[in-house]
DRENDO-519793 format. One record per residue (C-alpha): residue number from 1; x, y, z. Coordinates in steps of 0.2 Angstrom, whole numbers, plus 5000, padded with zeros to 4 digits. Example, Ala and Ser with C-alpha at 12.3 -4.5 7.8 and 13.67 -1.06 7.14 Angstrom:
<nodes>
    k     u     v     w
    1  5062  4978  5039
    2  5068  4995  5036
</nodes>
This chain:
<nodes>
    k     u     v     w
    1  5000  5000  5000
    2  5007  5017  4995
    3  5001  5026  5011
    4  5003  5013  5024
    5  4994  5020  5040
    6  5007  5009  5050
    7  5021  5018  5043
    8  5029  5030  5056
    9  5032  5045  5043
   10  5014  5043  5037
   11  5008  5043  5056
   12  5019  5058  5060
   13  5011  5067  5044
   14  4994  5062  5050
   15  4998  5069  5067
   16  5004  5085  5058
   17  4988  5088  5049
   18  4978  5087  5065
   19  4990  5100  5073
   20  4991  5110  5057
   21  4977  5122  5062
   22  4986  5126  5078
   23  5001  5132  5068
   24  5012  5117  5073
   25  5019  5113  5057
   26  5036  5107  5064
   27  5029  5090  5065
   28  5031  5088  5047
   29  5049  5093  5049
   30  5051  5079  5062
   31  5043  5067  5049
   32  5057  5073  5037
   33  5071  5070  5049
   34  5065  5052  5053
   35  5061  5048  5035
   36  5072  5034  5028
   37  5065  5030  5011
   38  5061  5040  4995
   39  5042  5037  4998
   40  5044  5043  5016
   41  5055  5058  5010
   42  5042  5062  4996
   43  5027  5062  5008
   44  5036  5072  5022
   45  5044  5085  5010
   46  5026  5088  5002
   47  5020  5093  5020
   48  5036  5103  5025
   49  5034  5113  5009
   50  5016  5119  5015
   51  5024  5127  5030
   52  5038  5137  5022
   53  5038  5156  5024
   54  5040  5161  5006
   55  5038  5154  4988
   56  5057  5152  4985
   57  5058  5140  5001
   58  5042  5132  4996
   59  5048  5129  4979
   60  5064  5120  4985
   61  5054  5109  4996
   62  5041  5105  4982
   63  5055  5101  4971
   64  5062  5089  4984
   65  5046  5080  4986
   66  5045  5077  4967
   67  5063  5072  4966
   68  5060  5058  4979
   69  5043  5054  4972
   70  5052  5051  4955
   71  5063  5038  4964
   72  5048  5028  4971
   73  5046  5012  4960
   74  5028  5010  4964
   75  5017  5017  4949
   76  5004  5022  4961
   77  5014  5038  4965
   78  5011  5044  4948
   79  4994  5049  4955
   80  5003  5062  4966
   81  5013  5070  4951
   82  4998  5081  4946
   83  4998  5088  4963
   84  5017  5090  4965
   85  5018  5098  4948
   86  5003  5110  4952
   87  5012  5115  4968
   88  5028  5119  4959
   89  5019  5128  4946
   90  5011  5139  4959
   91  5027  5143  4967
   92  5034  5148  4951
   93  5019  5159  4947
   94  5021  5167  4965
   95  5039  5171  4960
   96  5033  5179  4943
   97  5043  5165  4933
   98  5028  5163  4922
   99  5037  5153  4908
  100  5042  5140  4922
  101  5025  5141  4929
  102  5016  5138  4912
  103  5027  5122  4909
  104  5024  5115  4926
  105  5005  5118  4924
  106  5006  5108  4908
  107  5015  5095  4915
  108  5003  5094  4930
  109  4989  5093  4917
  110  4998  5078  4908
  111  4997  5067  4924
  112  4978  5070  4927
  113  4974  5053  4919
  114  4982  5045  4935
  115  4971  5055  4946
  116  4955  5046  4953
  117  4938  5054  4949
  118  4935  5059  4967
  119  4934  5075  4976
  120  4953  5076  4977
  121  4955  5073  4959
  122  4943  5086  4955
  123  4951  5099  4966
  124  4968  5095  4958
  125  4961  5097  4941
  126  4952  5113  4946
  127  4968  5120  4953
  128  4978  5116  4936
  129  4964  5124  4926
  130  4964  5139  4937
  131  4982  5141  4936
  132  4983  5139  4917
  133  4970  5153  4916
  134  4978  5165  4928
  135  4995  5165  4918
  136  4986  5163  4901
  137  4991  5182  4896
  138  5008  5183  4906
</nodes>
């Protein structure tokens, strides 16, 4: 199973999501520090990115998450690529690097066939569409 609920990193990230509203994002950094596999590092880095103070730092963590995801041999991880590329595209957009943003939104779009047709998949697809629309004339 890709997201094994018995995995310590997954458990730490679940704990972090519970505490996120209280501004306790450091739990994700603990997950990163404890991660030993590329799957664990991808998951932890994805959440660490959300708690960075600016787009530049967020971009570095989002790229780290993608780098580790690409090293996971499980094809199920491809379902996360749209989200990862969407996050990177938004980081570039926030940095006013619109050529890079456009390229990453388009790459995110290319991975949408791997998304499920549930609320999460629809949210990611909508985010990609909105991003492409925002930068269309930039």
